[in-house]
C-alpha positions in Angstrom: 10.7 -26.5 17.9 11.1 -25.9 14.1 13.5 -23.1 13.6 12.0 -22.7 9.8 9.0 -20.6 9.5 8.4 -21.7 6.2 10.4 -22.5 2.9 10.3 -22.3 -0.9 12.1 -24.9 -2.4 15.6 -24.7 -0.8 15.1 -21.1 0.5 13.9 -21.1 3.9 12.8 -18.2 6.3 13.8 -18.8 9.9 12.0 -17.7 13.1 15.1 -16.2 14.3 15.4 -14.0 11.4 11.9 -12.8 11.2 12.0 -12.0 15.0 15.1 -9.9 14.9 13.4 -8.1 12.0 10.4 -7.5 14.0 12.4 -6.2 16.9 14.2 -3.9 14.5 10.9 -2.5 13.2 9.3 -1.8 16.5 12.3 -0.4 17.9 12.8 2.3 15.1 9.1 3.1 15.2 9.3 3.6 18.9 12.5 5.9 18.7 11.1 8.0 16.1 8.1 8.7 17.8 9.9 9.9 20.9 12.4 11.6 19.0 9.9 14.0 17.5 9.3 15.3 20.8 12.8 16.8 20.4 12.3 17.8 16.8 14.5 15.2 15.5 13.2 14.1 12.1 12.2 10.5 11.2 14.8 10.6 8.8 17.5 11.2 11.1 16.4 8.2 13.4 16.1 5.9 10.5 19.7 6.8 9.1 21.0 6.5 12.5 19.3 3.1 13.1 20.3 1.9 9.8 24.0 2.4 10.6 23.8 1.2 14.0 21.9 -2.0 13.4 24.6 -3.0 10.7 27.6 -2.3 13.1 25.3 -3.7 15.9 24.8 -7.0 14.1 28.6 -7.3 13.2 29.5 -6.5 16.7 27.2 -9.0 18.2 28.5 -12.0 15.6 32.0 -11.0 16.0 31.8 -11.1 19.9 30.3 -14.4 19.8 32.7 -15.9 17.4 35.7 -14.4 19.3 34.7 -16.2 22.4 33.3 -19.3 20.8 35.9 -19.5 17.9 36.5 -23.4 18.5 33.2 -24.1 16.8 34.0 -22.2 13.6 37.8 -22.8 13.1 37.3 -25.8 11.1 34.4 -24.2 8.9 35.3 -20.5 8.6 32.3 -19.8 6.1 29.9 -20.8 9.0 30.8 -17.5 10.7 28.6 -16.0 8.2 25.4 -18.1 8.8 23.8 -15.7 11.3 20.4 -17.0 10.5 21.6 -20.1 12.4 21.8 -18.0 15.6 25.0 -17.1 17.5 24.7 -13.4 18.3 25.7 -12.0 21.5 23.8 -9.0 22.9 26.6 -7.6 24.6 28.8 -7.2 21.4 25.8 -5.5 19.7 25.2 -3.1 22.5 29.1 -2.2 22.7 29.3 -1.8 18.9 25.7 -0.1 18.7 26.8 2.6 21.3 30.2 3.3 19.6 28.2 3.7 16.4 25.7 6.1 18.0 28.5 8.1 19.5 30.2 8.6 16.1 26.9 9.4 14.3 25.6 12.0 16.9 29.0 13.6 17.2 29.2 14.3 13.4 25.7 15.7 13.3 26.0 17.7 16.8 23.4 15.5 18.7 24.0 15.0 22.3 24.8 11.4 22.8 23.1 10.8 26.2 19.9 12.4 24.9 19.9 10.0 21.9 20.9 6.9 24.2 18.0 7.9 26.3 15.8 7.6 23.6 17.2 4.4 22.1 17.3 2.3 25.4 13.5 2.1 25.5 13.6 0.7 22.2 16.6 -1.6 22.7 15.1 -3.3 25.8 11.8 -4.2 24.0 13.7 -5.4 21.0 15.6 -7.7 23.2 12.4 -9.1 24.7 11.2 -9.9 21.3 14.4 -11.1 19.9 15.0 -13.7 22.8 12.2 -15.8 21.3 14.4 -16.5 18.4 16.5 -18.4 20.5 13.5 -20.5 21.4 12.8 -21.7 18.1 16.6 -22.3 17.7 16.5 -24.3 20.8 19.6 -22.5 22.2 20.0 -20.1 25.1 18.4 -22.3 27.4 19.3 -23.4 31.1 20.3 -26.5 33.0 18.6 -29.9 32.5 15.6 -30.2 34.6 12.3 -32.2 34.5 8.5 -31.8 33.6 7.3 -31.6 36.9 9.6 -28.8 37.9 8.8 -26.7 34.8 5.0 -27.0 35.6 5.3 -25.7 39.1 6.6 -22.4 37.5 3.1 -20.6 37.4 4.1 -18.0 34.8 5.6 -20.5 32.4 3.0 -21.4 29.4 2.6 -25.1 28.5 3.9 -24.3 24.8 7.3 -23.0 26.2 7.6 -26.1 28.5 7.0 -28.4 25.6 9.4 -26.3 23.4 12.0 -26.8 26.3 12.0 -30.6 25.4 15.0 -31.1 23.4 16.4 -34.5 22.4 14.2 -36.0 25.0 15.5 -33.9 28.0 13.7 -30.6 29.4 15.8 -27.7 30.0 15.0 -24.4 32.1 14.0 -21.7 29.6 16.3 -18.9 30.5 15.7 -17.3 27.0 12.0 -16.8 28.4 13.3 -15.5 31.8 15.4 -12.9 30.0 12.4 -12.0 27.6 10.2 -11.3 30.6 12.8 -9.5 32.6 13.3 -7.1 29.3 9.6 -6.6 28.9 9.3 -5.6 32.7 12.3 -3.4 32.1 10.5 -1.6 29.0 7.6 -0.9 31.3 9.9 0.5 34.1 11.7 2.8 31.6 8.3 4.1 30.2 7.4 5.0 33.7 10.8 6.5 34.6 10.6 8.5 31.4 7.7 10.4 32.6 9.7 11.7 35.8 9.6 15.5 36.1 13.1 15.9 37.1 14.8 12.9 35.3 18.1 14.1 34.1 19.6 13.4 30.5 21.5 10.3 30.6 19.8 8.6 33.7 17.3 6.6 31.6 20.6 5.1 29.9 21.7 4.4 33.4 18.7 2.7 34.5 18.7 0.6 31.3 22.4 -0.7 31.9 21.7 -1.5 35.7 18.4 -3.2 34.9 19.5 -5.5 32.1 22.9 -6.2 33.6 21.3 -7.3 36.9 18.8 -9.7 35.2 21.5 -11.0 32.9 24.0 -11.7 35.7 21.7 -14.0 37.4 20.1 -15.6 34.5 23.4 -16.2 33.1 24.1 -18.5 36.2 21.7 -21.2 34.7 22.7 -20.9 31.3 24.6 -24.0 29.8 25.9 -22.4 26.5 27.5 -19.2 28.2 30.8 -17.6 26.3 33.7 -18.4 28.8 37.0 -16.6 29.4 39.5 -17.8 31.7 37.3 -19.8 33.6 34.6 -16.8 33.9 31.3 -16.3 32.1 32.0 -13.3 29.9 28.3 -12.1 30.2 28.8 -11.8 33.9 31.9 -9.8 33.7 30.4 -7.3 31.3 27.2 -7.2 33.2 29.2 -6.1 36.1 31.1 -3.6 34.3 27.9 -2.1 32.5 26.0 -2.0 35.7 28.8 0.1 37.4 28.9 2.4 34.3 25.1 2.8 34.9 25.5 3.6 38.3 28.2 6.2 37.5 25.7 7.9 35.0 22.8 8.1 37.4 25.1 9.5 40.1 27.0 12.0 38.3 23.7 13.4 36.7 22.1 13.5 40.0 24.6 16.0 41.3 23.4 18.7 38.8 20.7 21.3 39.7 16.9 20.4 40.1 16.1 21.8 36.9 19.3 21.5 35.1 20.0 19.1 32.2 16.4 17.6 32.3 15.7 14.9 29.8 12.3 16.4 28.9 14.0 19.6 27.7 13.1 20.1 24.0 15.1 23.1 23.0 18.7 23.0 21.6 20.3 23.2 25.2 19.1 20.0 26.0 19.6 18.3 22.4 22.7 19.6 21.2 26.4 19.2 22.2 
């Protein structure tokens, strides 16, 4: 696939950048719409998103470079060429959550309420952003053959054709993860309507859902970040999954009508 959407002279607009931008715009709009139910103005969400996105991108790039430094040590300036790919979602999630914590602490907004609002946008953004990997010809799986890909009923022909890289067909793990995140988005939307959903439990479901999918999809990836013989994404996925489980179980111990996500007064929103 051609990673360049269009070019004007030497100036190129890449699919990767456009899709990341689209994911950000859609995510902000969704979060603003949900936040209004809790009387949080659009400006608050936009400003929060502004700083979170900046530090999440820095975190995603730093995380990738740290565990893949050998690819950059002879050309340090290439570290800044993020439009060519090389963002690790786990680094973005960690940096983003730290930013959200600091921002919400400053303005007295409850962190778990805010992460519950944001994870729905986040997982949809991940579903969209993965397509940037498709156009860059990255984040694919092991080598396979055309016949095997055609046997996968939910795999469209244009994805199959795009997975032929340098004459070799590969498993479209980016596509599997995108579908998993899209399904997770639907699941979170459904769970969010549960009458007795506790604050923080939606965040827990997100962490578990994405981590389980990423753990198994990562087994097929050929470009995984490694540390001491382990795939970093799988190790982090296990940790995040445990955090999600702790969140769900700890909140479930509260009273039937206590600390509900649907609470819209200051009791449910403020520290």
